[in-house]
C-alpha positions in Angstrom: -22.7 -1.9 15.5 -26.2 -3.2 15.6 -28.2 -3.0 12.4 -31.6 -1.3 12.2 -34.5 -3.7 12.2 -37.8 -2.6 10.6 -40.6 -4.3 12.5 -44.2 -4.6 11.8 -46.6 -6.1 14.4 -43.7 -7.8 16.2 -42.1 -9.3 13.0 -38.9 -8.2 11.5 -39.7 -7.1 7.9 -36.4 -5.4 7.0 -32.8 -4.8 8.1 -30.2 -2.1 7.4 -26.6 -1.9 8.4 -25.5 1.3 6.7 -27.0 4.3 4.8 -27.1 2.4 1.4 -29.0 -0.6 2.8 -31.2 1.8 4.8 -32.3 3.5 1.6 -32.8 0.3 -0.2 -35.0 -1.1 2.6 -36.9 2.1 2.8 -37.6 2.1 -0.9 -38.8 -1.5 -0.7 -41.0 -0.9 2.3 -42.5 2.3 0.8 -44.1 -0.1 -1.7 -44.6 -3.2 0.5 -45.4 -1.8 3.9 -45.6 2.0 3.9 -47.4 2.0 7.3 -44.4 0.3 8.9 -42.0 2.8 7.4 -44.1 5.8 8.4 -44.3 4.5 11.9 -40.5 4.1 12.3 -40.0 7.6 10.9 -42.7 9.3 13.0 -41.4 7.6 16.2 -37.8 8.8 15.4 -36.4 5.2 15.4 -34.5 5.7 12.2 -33.0 9.1 13.4 -32.0 7.5 16.7 -30.2 4.6 14.9 -28.4 7.0 12.6 -27.1 8.9 15.6 -26.0 5.6 17.1 -23.9 4.7 14.0 -22.5 8.2 13.9 -24.5 9.7 11.0 -25.7 12.7 12.9 -26.1 14.9 9.8 -28.5 12.6 8.2 -30.3 11.9 11.5 -31.0 15.7 11.7 -32.2 15.8 8.1 -34.8 13.1 9.0 -36.0 14.5 12.3 -39.7 15.2 12.1 -40.1 13.5 8.7 -42.9 10.9 8.6 -43.5 10.7 4.9 -41.6 7.8 3.3 -41.1 9.6 0.0 -39.7 12.7 1.7 -37.4 10.6 3.8 -36.0 8.7 0.8 -35.5 11.9 -1.1 -33.5 13.4 1.8 -31.3 10.3 2.1 -30.7 10.5 -1.7 -29.8 14.1 -1.4 -27.5 13.4 1.6 -25.7 10.6 -0.3 -25.3 12.8 -3.3 -23.9 15.7 -1.3 -21.5 13.3 0.5 -20.2 11.8 -2.7 -19.6 15.3 -4.2 -17.7 16.4 -1.0 -15.5 13.3 -0.8 -12.4 13.7 -2.9 -11.9 11.0 -5.5 -8.8 8.9 -5.0 -6.5 8.9 -8.0 -3.7 6.5 -8.8 -0.3 7.6 -7.8 2.0 9.0 -10.5 5.4 7.4 -10.6 
């Protein structure tokens, strides 16, 4: 699968290959280039990429969100919810 490339004025300023790296890049860009991040959110680029990688639930949660802080909070909530729903693997008893 293709990664998501954050671009600003024709230059690549960030790259994400999964939800964890997406959140990390968004947190960095919220400080370094908030305009870039807001633009990708408002244009729906991030939601489209999330659909492409099969993360439809998170894509829906980010639809219509253009505020970087709100988007990052939603990704955090999604990751937390997913980790709580995933059963923890335990060692086999012999």
